C-alpha positions as CSV (number, residue, x, y, z in Angstrom):
1,M,73.4,107.4,54.5
2,T,76.6,107.5,56.4
3,R,76.9,105.8,59.7
4,K,77.8,108.1,62.7
5,K,80.9,107.0,64.6
6,K,80.0,106.3,68.2
7,S,81.9,108.6,70.6
8,K,84.0,107.1,73.3
9,L,83.5,110.2,75.5
10,T,81.1,108.8,78.0
11,W,81.4,111.4,80.7
12,L,80.8,114.2,78.3
13,S,77.6,112.7,77.1
14,M,76.1,112.2,80.5
15,G,73.4,114.6,81.3
16,H,73.6,114.2,85.1
17,K,76.5,114.9,87.4
18,Q,78.1,111.8,88.8
19,Y,81.2,112.4,90.9
20,P,83.5,109.4,91.4
21,R,84.5,108.8,95.0
22,K,88.2,108.1,94.5
23,P,90.8,108.8,91.8
24,D,90.9,106.2,89.1
25,K,92.8,106.6,85.8
26,K,89.8,104.9,84.1
27,I,87.8,108.1,84.6
28,L,90.1,109.9,82.2
29,E,88.9,110.0,78.6
30,T,90.8,111.1,75.5
31,F,90.0,111.9,71.9
32,D,92.2,112.0,68.7
33,N,94.6,114.8,68.2
34,R,93.8,116.3,64.7
35,H,97.1,118.3,64.5
36,L,99.8,115.6,64.8
37,K,102.3,117.4,62.7
38,R,102.5,120.4,65.1
39,N,103.7,120.9,68.6
40,Y,101.1,123.0,70.5
41,T,100.4,123.4,74.2
42,I,97.2,122.7,76.0
43,T,96.8,124.2,79.5
44,F,94.1,123.1,82.1
45,D,93.7,125.3,85.2
46,C,91.7,123.8,88.1
47,P,91.6,126.4,90.9
48,E,89.2,124.3,93.0
49,Y,91.3,121.1,93.8
50,T,90.7,119.7,97.2
51,S,92.0,116.7,99.2
52,V,92.6,116.0,102.8
53,C,95.7,115.6,104.9
54,P,96.3,111.9,105.4
55,I,97.3,112.5,109.1
56,T,94.9,115.1,110.4
57,G,92.0,114.8,107.9
58,Q,92.0,118.6,107.5
59,P,91.1,119.9,104.1
60,D,93.8,121.0,101.6
61,F,93.1,123.4,98.8
62,A,95.1,124.0,95.7
63,R,95.2,125.2,92.1
64,I,96.3,122.4,89.8
65,I,97.7,123.5,86.5
66,I,98.3,121.0,83.7
67,R,100.3,121.9,80.6
68,Y,101.0,119.4,77.9
69,I,102.0,118.9,74.3
70,P,99.7,116.2,73.0
71,N,100.9,113.3,70.8
72,R,98.1,111.2,69.3
73,L,95.5,111.9,72.0
74,C,94.0,114.9,73.8
75,I,92.5,114.8,77.3
76,E,88.8,115.5,77.4
77,S,88.1,118.3,80.0
78,K,85.0,117.0,81.7
79,S,86.6,113.6,82.5
80,L,89.6,115.5,83.8
81,K,87.4,117.7,86.0
82,L,85.7,114.6,87.5
83,Y,89.1,112.9,88.0
84,L,90.5,115.9,89.9
85,F,87.2,116.3,91.9
86,S,87.5,112.6,92.9
87,Y,90.5,113.6,95.2
88,R,88.1,115.5,97.4
89,D,87.9,113.0,100.2
90,V,91.3,111.3,99.7
91,G,94.0,111.5,102.2
92,T,97.2,112.3,100.3
93,F,100.4,114.4,100.7
94,F,100.9,117.2,98.2
95,E,103.9,115.5,96.5
96,S,102.0,112.3,96.0
97,A,98.9,113.9,94.6
98,V,100.8,115.9,92.0
99,N,102.9,112.9,91.0
100,N,99.9,110.5,90.9
101,I,98.0,113.0,88.7
102,L,100.9,113.2,86.3
103,E,101.3,109.4,86.1
104,D,97.6,108.9,85.4
105,L,97.5,111.6,82.8
106,V,100.6,110.3,81.0
107,L,99.1,106.8,81.0
108,A,95.8,108.1,79.5
109,A,97.2,110.4,76.9
110,Q,100.8,109.5,76.2
111,P,101.8,113.1,75.6
112,R,105.0,114.4,74.0
113,H,105.5,116.5,77.2
114,M,103.5,117.2,80.3
115,T,103.9,119.3,83.5
116,V,101.6,119.1,86.5
117,R,101.9,122.0,89.0
118,G,100.1,122.0,92.3
119,E,99.9,125.4,94.1
120,F,98.7,124.4,97.6
121,H,97.2,127.1,99.8
122,V,98.8,128.2,103.0
123,R,98.0,126.0,106.0
124,G,99.9,126.3,109.3
125,G,101.8,129.3,107.9
126,I,103.4,127.5,104.9
127,G,102.3,127.3,101.3
128,M,103.8,124.8,99.0
129,T,104.1,124.4,95.2
130,V,104.9,121.0,93.8
131,E,105.7,120.5,90.1
132,A,106.2,117.2,88.3
133,E,107.3,116.8,84.7
134,Y,107.2,114.1,82.0
135,S,108.9,114.0,78.6
136,N,108.6,111.1,76.3
137,K,112.4,111.5,75.8
138,M,113.1,110.7,79.5
139,K,114.8,107.4,80.2
140,K,113.1,105.1,82.6
């Protein structure tokens, strides 16, 4: 009898919905990329991102689009959903939110390339799109 390998995907195996109250990169879970010899793109589309303005407390709504070329690890989608939902009550500027999401995802998955795009809905007559990019070829 072979022994079953224990999954490290704890969020995926939970039967109940538990929403974290604040963003934490520890929420993000990954699994092994089985196609290391090939570049391919994974795209996540979260049209229901919300946060609040850090000055007024008014809600902000956005579509967050994450595109990446995995290296050794892939991002597990339920943990990503919970991570993005954890911004719901956080006061943050659009630019900071997009850059923080990118930084946390890069730390979790160490991709070959990643772009995070936030398309923020119009408020006060102005809409905004913020895009942040990472490449493992970038110099620090």
